[in-house]
C-alpha positions as CSV (number, residue, x, y, z in Angstrom):
1,M,-8.5,-17.2,21.1
2,D,-6.9,-14.9,23.6
3,V,-6.6,-11.2,22.6
4,E,-3.7,-8.8,23.3
5,R,-5.8,-5.7,22.7
6,V,-9.3,-4.6,22.3
7,R,-10.8,-1.6,20.4
8,P,-14.0,-0.5,18.7
9,P,-14.4,-1.3,15.0
10,R,-13.1,1.1,12.5
11,A,-14.9,2.4,9.5
12,R,-13.5,1.3,6.2
13,S,-11.4,3.9,4.4
14,R,-13.2,5.4,1.5
15,G,-9.9,6.2,-0.2
16,S,-8.8,2.6,0.0
17,A,-12.1,1.5,-1.5
18,R,-11.5,3.8,-4.4
19,F,-8.0,2.5,-4.9
20,E,-9.3,-1.1,-5.0
21,K,-11.6,-0.1,-7.9
22,G,-8.5,1.3,-9.8
23,G,-8.2,4.3,-12.0
24,R,-10.2,3.0,-14.9
25,P,-13.6,4.6,-14.2
26,G,-12.0,8.0,-13.6
27,S,-9.9,7.8,-16.7
28,L,-12.8,6.8,-18.8
29,A,-14.8,9.8,-17.4
30,I,-11.9,12.2,-18.3
31,I,-11.9,10.9,-21.9
32,L,-15.7,11.1,-22.4
33,G,-15.7,14.4,-20.6
34,G,-13.3,15.8,-23.2
35,A,-15.5,14.7,-26.0
36,V,-18.7,16.1,-24.5
37,L,-17.1,19.4,-23.5
38,G,-15.7,19.8,-27.1
39,W,-19.3,19.6,-28.4
40,V,-21.1,21.6,-25.6
41,L,-18.7,24.6,-25.2
42,P,-18.7,25.9,-28.8
43,N,-22.5,25.6,-28.9
44,L,-22.9,27.3,-25.5
45,E,-20.6,30.1,-26.5
46,A,-23.3,31.8,-28.7
47,H,-25.1,32.6,-25.5
48,L,-22.1,33.9,-23.6
49,P,-20.2,37.2,-23.9
50,S,-17.4,37.0,-26.6
51,T,-14.1,36.4,-24.8
52,G,-10.8,34.6,-25.3
53,L,-7.9,34.7,-27.7
54,G,-8.5,36.4,-31.0
55,F,-8.4,33.8,-33.8
56,D,-9.7,33.9,-37.3
57,V,-11.4,30.8,-38.7
58,S,-8.4,29.3,-40.5
59,T,-6.1,30.0,-37.6
60,A,-8.5,28.4,-35.1
61,Q,-8.9,25.3,-37.3
62,A,-5.1,25.0,-37.6
63,A,-4.6,25.5,-33.8
64,L,-7.2,22.8,-32.9
65,G,-5.8,20.4,-35.4
66,A,-2.3,20.9,-34.2
67,I,-3.4,20.4,-30.5
68,A,-5.2,17.2,-31.3
69,A,-2.2,15.8,-33.2
70,A,0.3,16.8,-30.6
71,M,-1.8,15.4,-27.7
72,I,-2.2,12.0,-29.5
73,T,1.6,11.9,-30.2
74,L,2.4,12.8,-26.6
75,A,-0.1,10.2,-25.3
76,G,1.8,7.5,-27.3
77,F,5.1,8.7,-25.8
78,V,3.7,8.7,-22.3
79,L,2.3,5.2,-22.8
80,T,5.7,3.9,-24.0
81,A,7.5,5.6,-21.1
82,V,5.0,4.2,-18.6
83,T,5.4,0.7,-20.0
84,L,9.1,0.9,-19.5
85,V,8.7,2.3,-16.0
86,I,6.3,-0.4,-14.9
87,Q,8.7,-3.0,-16.2
88,T,11.5,-1.5,-14.1
89,I,9.3,-1.4,-11.0
90,Q,8.2,-4.9,-11.5
91,A,11.9,-6.0,-11.6
92,M,12.1,-4.7,-8.0
93,S,8.9,-6.5,-7.0
94,P,5.9,-7.6,-9.1
95,R,3.6,-6.3,-6.3
96,L,4.9,-2.7,-6.2
97,V,2.9,-1.2,-9.1
98,G,-0.4,-2.3,-7.6
99,A,0.5,-1.5,-4.0
100,L,1.6,2.0,-4.8
101,H,-1.1,2.7,-7.3
102,Y,1.4,3.9,-9.9
103,F,-0.6,2.3,-12.8
104,G,-3.7,4.3,-11.8
105,R,-1.7,7.6,-11.8
106,F,-0.1,6.9,-15.2
107,L,-3.5,5.9,-16.6
108,T,-5.0,9.2,-15.5
109,V,-2.2,11.2,-17.2
110,F,-2.8,9.1,-20.4
111,A,-6.5,9.7,-20.2
112,L,-6.0,13.5,-19.8
113,L,-4.0,13.7,-23.0
114,V,-6.5,11.6,-24.9
115,G,-9.3,13.6,-23.5
116,T,-7.7,16.9,-24.6
117,A,-7.2,15.4,-28.1
118,L,-10.8,14.4,-28.3
119,Y,-11.9,17.9,-27.1
120,A,-9.8,19.6,-29.8
121,L,-11.2,17.2,-32.5
122,V,-14.8,17.6,-31.5
123,A,-14.4,21.4,-31.1
124,L,-12.8,21.5,-34.5
125,S,-16.0,20.1,-36.0
126,Q,-17.9,23.0,-34.5
127,V,-15.9,25.7,-36.1
128,G,-18.1,27.3,-38.8
129,S,-17.1,29.4,-41.8
130,D,-18.5,32.6,-40.4
131,E,-17.6,32.7,-36.7
132,T,-14.8,31.3,-34.5
133,P,-15.7,29.9,-31.1
134,R,-13.0,32.0,-29.3
135,L,-13.7,30.7,-25.8
136,A,-13.5,27.0,-27.0
137,V,-10.2,27.6,-28.7
138,T,-8.8,29.5,-25.7
139,F,-9.9,26.6,-23.4
140,A,-8.0,24.2,-25.7
141,V,-4.9,26.2,-25.3
142,A,-5.3,26.3,-21.5
143,L,-5.7,22.5,-21.6
144,V,-2.4,22.2,-23.4
145,L,-0.7,24.3,-20.7
146,F,-2.3,22.2,-18.0
147,D,-1.4,18.9,-19.7
148,T,2.2,20.1,-20.0
149,I,2.5,20.8,-16.3
150,V,1.0,17.4,-15.5
151,V,3.4,15.5,-17.8
152,L,6.4,17.4,-16.6
153,G,5.4,16.6,-13.0
154,M,5.0,12.9,-13.9
155,L,8.4,12.9,-15.6
156,A,10.0,14.6,-12.6
157,S,8.5,12.0,-10.3
158,L,9.9,9.1,-12.4
159,R,13.4,9.9,-11.2
160,S,12.6,8.4,-7.8
161,V,10.1,5.8,-9.1
162,V,12.6,3.9,-11.1
163,T,15.2,3.6,-8.3
164,G,15.2,1.1,-5.5
165,G,15.8,3.9,-2.9
166,G,12.8,5.9,-4.3
167,L,10.5,2.8,-4.2
168,S,11.7,2.0,-0.7
169,R,10.8,5.6,0.4
170,A,7.4,5.4,-1.3
171,V,6.6,2.1,0.5
172,G,7.9,3.5,3.8
173,D,5.7,6.6,3.5
174,R,2.6,4.4,2.9
175,L,3.6,2.1,5.7
176,H,4.0,5.0,8.1
177,H,0.3,6.1,7.5
178,V,-1.0,2.5,7.7
179,V,0.8,1.9,11.0
180,E,-0.7,5.1,12.4
181,A,-4.2,4.0,11.2
182,V,-4.1,0.4,12.4
183,Y,-2.0,0.9,15.6
184,P,-2.8,4.5,16.5
185,T,-1.6,4.5,20.1
186,P,1.6,3.4,21.9
187,R,1.6,0.1,23.6
188,E,-0.6,0.0,26.7
189,P,-2.0,-2.9,28.8
190,A,-5.0,-4.3,27.0
191,A,-8.2,-2.8,28.5
192,L,-10.3,-5.5,30.0
193,P,-13.8,-5.6,28.4
194,R,-16.7,-5.1,30.6
195,S,-18.1,-8.4,29.5
196,D,-17.2,-11.3,27.2
197,S,-19.9,-12.7,25.0
198,R,-18.0,-15.9,24.2
199,A,-20.2,-18.9,24.7
200,V,-19.0,-22.4,25.8
201,D,-22.1,-24.6,25.8
202,R,-22.6,-25.0,22.0
203,P,-20.2,-26.2,19.3
204,P,-19.0,-23.4,17.0
205,V,-20.5,-23.0,13.6
206,D,-18.0,-22.8,10.7
207,V,-18.2,-20.0,8.2
208,H,-17.1,-20.9,4.7
209,F,-16.2,-18.3,2.1
210,R,-18.8,-17.9,-0.6
211,G,-17.1,-15.4,-3.0
212,R,-14.5,-15.7,-5.7
213,P,-11.1,-17.1,-4.5
214,G,-8.7,-14.3,-3.7
215,T,-6.6,-12.6,-1.1
216,V,-8.2,-11.0,2.0
217,R,-7.8,-7.3,1.5
218,S,-9.8,-6.1,4.5
219,L,-12.5,-7.0,7.0
220,D,-15.6,-4.9,7.4
221,E,-15.2,-4.5,11.1
222,E,-18.3,-2.4,11.7
223,E,-20.5,-5.0,9.9
224,L,-18.9,-7.9,11.7
225,V,-19.5,-6.3,15.1
226,R,-23.1,-5.3,14.1
227,L,-23.9,-8.8,13.0
228,A,-22.4,-10.4,16.1
229,A,-24.1,-8.0,18.5
230,H,-27.5,-8.3,16.8
231,A,-27.4,-12.2,17.1
232,G,-25.8,-12.2,20.5
233,C,-22.9,-14.2,19.2
234,T,-19.1,-14.0,19.1
235,I,-17.2,-14.3,15.8
236,E,-13.7,-15.7,15.7
237,M,-12.0,-15.0,12.4
238,T,-9.7,-17.8,11.2
239,V,-8.1,-15.8,8.4
240,T,-6.3,-12.5,8.6
241,V,-5.7,-9.7,6.1
242,G,-3.2,-11.0,3.5
243,D,-4.3,-14.6,3.6
244,F,-5.5,-16.3,0.4
245,V,-8.9,-17.9,0.7
246,G,-10.3,-20.4,-1.8
247,T,-13.8,-21.6,-2.6
248,E,-15.5,-22.9,0.6
249,A,-12.5,-22.2,2.7
250,R,-13.2,-21.6,6.4
251,V,-12.8,-17.9,7.2
252,A,-14.4,-17.8,10.7
253,R,-16.4,-19.7,13.3
254,I,-19.4,-18.4,15.2
255,L,-19.9,-19.1,18.9
256,A,-23.6,-19.2,19.7
257,P,-25.1,-17.2,22.6
258,R,-25.4,-19.2,25.8
259,G,-28.6,-21.1,25.6
260,G,-29.3,-20.0,22.0
261,D,-28.6,-20.8,18.4
262,V,-26.8,-19.2,15.6
263,P,-29.2,-17.5,13.1
264,Q,-29.3,-19.5,9.8
265,D,-28.3,-16.6,7.6
266,L,-25.5,-15.4,9.8
267,P,-22.6,-17.5,8.2
268,S,-23.3,-16.1,4.7
269,L,-23.5,-12.5,6.1
270,V,-20.2,-13.0,7.9
271,S,-18.6,-14.3,4.7
272,G,-19.8,-11.2,2.9
273,A,-17.9,-9.0,5.3
274,V,-14.6,-10.5,4.2
275,R,-13.4,-8.4,1.3
276,C,-11.2,-10.2,-1.1
277,G,-9.4,-9.3,-4.3
278,P,-6.7,-10.5,-6.7
279,T,-3.8,-9.0,-4.7
280,R,-3.0,-7.7,-1.2
281,T,-3.3,-4.0,-0.4
282,F,-2.0,-1.8,2.3
283,E,-5.4,-1.3,3.9
284,Q,-5.4,-2.8,7.4
285,D,-2.2,-4.6,6.5
286,P,1.1,-3.1,7.8
287,A,2.8,-6.4,7.3
288,Y,2.4,-6.0,3.6
289,G,4.5,-2.9,3.6
290,V,7.3,-4.8,5.5
291,R,6.9,-7.6,2.9
292,L,7.4,-5.2,0.0
293,L,10.5,-3.7,1.6
294,A,12.0,-7.1,2.2
295,D,11.2,-8.0,-1.5
296,I,13.2,-4.9,-2.6
297,A,16.1,-5.9,-0.5
298,I,16.4,-9.5,-1.4
299,R,15.9,-8.7,-5.1
300,A,18.8,-6.2,-4.9
301,L,20.9,-9.0,-3.2
302,S,20.3,-11.5,-6.0
303,P,23.5,-12.5,-8.0
304,A,21.9,-11.0,-11.1
305,V,21.6,-7.6,-9.5
306,N,24.2,-7.5,-6.8
307,D,23.2,-4.0,-5.4
308,P,23.6,-4.1,-1.6
309,T,23.2,-0.3,-1.3
310,T,19.6,-0.6,-2.4
311,A,19.2,-3.3,0.2
312,V,20.5,-0.9,2.8
313,Q,18.0,1.7,1.7
314,A,15.2,-0.8,2.2
315,L,16.6,-1.7,5.6
316,D,16.4,2.0,6.5
317,Q,12.7,1.9,6.0
318,I,12.3,-1.5,7.7
319,E,14.1,0.0,10.8
320,D,11.7,3.0,10.8
321,A,8.7,0.6,10.6
322,L,10.0,-1.6,13.4
323,L,10.8,1.3,15.6
324,K,7.2,2.5,15.2
325,L,5.7,-0.9,15.8
326,S,7.9,-1.8,18.8
327,G,5.8,0.3,21.1
328,R,2.4,-0.7,19.8
329,A,0.0,-3.4,20.9
330,L,0.3,-6.2,18.2
331,G,-1.1,-9.7,17.8
332,T,-4.6,-11.0,18.0
333,F,-7.2,-8.3,18.8
334,G,-10.8,-8.1,19.8
335,L,-13.5,-5.7,18.5
336,V,-16.0,-4.6,21.1
337,D,-19.6,-3.4,20.7
338,D,-21.2,-0.4,22.3
339,A,-21.7,-2.3,25.6
340,G,-18.0,-3.2,25.8
341,A,-18.4,-6.9,25.0
342,I,-15.8,-8.5,22.7
343,R,-17.8,-9.5,19.6
344,V,-15.1,-10.3,17.1
345,R,-11.7,-11.8,17.5
346,C,-9.2,-11.4,14.7
347,P,-5.7,-12.9,14.3
348,A,-2.9,-10.5,13.4
349,P,0.9,-10.7,13.2
350,S,2.8,-10.6,16.5
351,W,6.0,-8.7,17.1
352,R,8.1,-11.8,16.5
353,D,6.2,-12.4,13.2
354,L,7.0,-8.9,12.0
355,V,10.7,-9.1,13.0
356,A,11.0,-12.4,11.1
357,L,9.3,-10.9,8.1
358,G,11.5,-7.9,7.9
359,L,14.9,-9.5,8.6
360,D,15.1,-13.3,8.2
361,E,15.2,-13.4,4.4
362,I,17.6,-10.5,4.2
363,L,19.9,-12.3,6.7
364,L,19.7,-15.5,4.6
365,Y,20.7,-13.8,1.3
366,G,22.8,-10.9,2.6
367,A,24.9,-12.1,5.5
368,A,27.9,-12.6,3.2
369,N,27.9,-8.9,2.3
370,P,29.6,-6.7,4.8
371,Q,27.5,-3.7,4.0
372,V,24.2,-5.5,4.6
373,A,25.6,-7.3,7.7
374,R,26.6,-4.0,9.3
375,R,23.3,-2.3,8.5
376,V,21.3,-5.3,9.9
377,R,23.4,-5.2,13.0
378,A,22.8,-1.4,13.5
379,L,19.0,-2.0,12.9
380,A,18.8,-4.8,15.5
381,E,20.8,-2.9,18.1
382,R,19.0,0.4,17.6
383,T,15.5,-1.2,17.7
384,A,16.4,-3.3,20.7
385,A,17.6,-0.2,22.6
386,H,14.3,1.5,21.8
387,A,11.9,-1.4,22.3
388,P,10.4,-2.6,25.6
389,A,12.4,-5.3,27.3
390,V,9.8,-8.0,26.5
391,R,10.4,-7.3,22.7
392,R,14.2,-7.4,22.7
393,P,14.7,-11.2,22.5
394,P,13.7,-11.6,18.8
395,L,16.1,-8.8,17.8
396,L,19.0,-10.2,19.9
397,E,18.3,-13.6,18.4
398,R,18.9,-12.1,14.9
399,L,22.3,-10.8,16.1
400,V,23.3,-14.3,17.0
401,V,22.0,-15.6,13.7
402,L,23.9,-12.8,11.9
403,D,27.2,-13.8,13.6
404,R,26.7,-17.4,12.7
405,L,25.9,-16.8,9.1
406,T,28.7,-14.3,8.7
407,R,31.3,-16.8,10.0
408,R,30.0,-19.4,7.6
409,A,29.7,-17.1,4.5
410,A,32.9,-15.1,5.1
411,P,35.6,-17.2,6.7
412,D,38.3,-14.6,6.2
413,P,39.0,-12.8,9.6
414,H,39.0,-9.4,8.0
415,F,35.5,-9.7,6.7
416,Q,34.3,-11.3,9.9
417,A,35.6,-8.3,11.8
418,L,34.2,-5.9,9.3
419,A,30.7,-7.4,9.5
420,G,30.9,-7.4,13.3
421,V,30.6,-3.7,13.6
422,A,27.2,-1.8,13.5
423,D,27.0,0.9,10.8
424,P,23.8,2.7,10.0
425,Q,25.2,3.4,6.5
426,G,26.3,-0.1,5.9
427,L,29.8,0.9,4.9
428,G,31.5,4.3,5.2
429,G,29.7,5.6,8.3
430,P,31.2,6.3,11.7
431,T,31.4,3.0,13.6
432,G,28.8,2.9,16.3
433,G,26.8,5.6,14.5
434,G,24.8,6.5,17.5
435,V,23.7,2.9,18.1
436,L,23.0,2.3,21.8
437,P,23.7,-0.9,23.6
438,P,20.5,-3.0,23.8
439,G,20.8,-3.6,27.5
440,P,19.6,-6.7,29.3
441,A,16.7,-8.5,27.7
């Protein structure tokens, strides 16, 4: 397995690990915390200086009861609104809610409202007939103010969440950060390792997956390199992030050190470094972001939706991603140990793979629409002008495919001429629009 680039292993993102676990533990902690705080604060207040809003006993009871009822009602409203929003997002792509972590955010808001209601109810039970816990009631009022700000912020964000353009921008923002994390430097000639630990005198040992079937979310690169270096072996992964692996599927093969054997427990340890889950995530997987953008575009181009402008907005983000990736080292990569020896080889999408992922389905479903055809043409020409010469052919090939599909889908000369012009806006922009000629391949 020849590598195009080598680099040290990267530590796994803690934020990504938290996202994989979802928002349920945090939301449950908020709800339980509200109940505990509602019991602790009124009892603790006797040992603190008297402070807070001035309430008599009956007013405090009425205020806490009203807060609890209002928060429960608002939580029901938020739950209904979130259900409708999630249905709308899933109409764009079933994978968007999980990929952008919207469900976890909405769940946190819901838990905050329920936690406030529980706090008010438990604090209400602590209100005696002779003394009002002023601090506890004041804190309940402050929670109402905080909850209101959070809910208003959530409602304001929904304006972009429920639109195709807003979802495309959200995916594009995540994709930008993932590209910078996975491919942090512009394309450079692959540094030659000081040594290559690959052995040739023993047959490789296959590694079969031992966990629950699922999609590869990430590889524990540090663990893989550590295992290979400790055993003196080389590990060649046969799956990449985003692949589905079933029970006993082969995920890697281990090349024994020259003149030695593969440790008996190494295959199971290597299998444990392959992190799987029910769905793909952005971690270590820029191709997934391109996949989501293409999903948004082709869903918008379906006859049931017929929204080419949303497809153009998705193409804006695809162009931005391809422009970033065009100067980065892509394809199969090697992970080196401290001595500079390649210990792990991992397959990854090449430039041609990413261009096909971002454009081919959109070409297939959108070539008949002048707006989409003009935007794809502008994308291909702009990216070809920016990319190194070796990476221009896949883009120029898509221009040829676009011409062929347009002639077949729109036989009228007017629409053929219209689709033959590059327009970054799709329709309505100045023809040419700053697009540079791609130059010789």
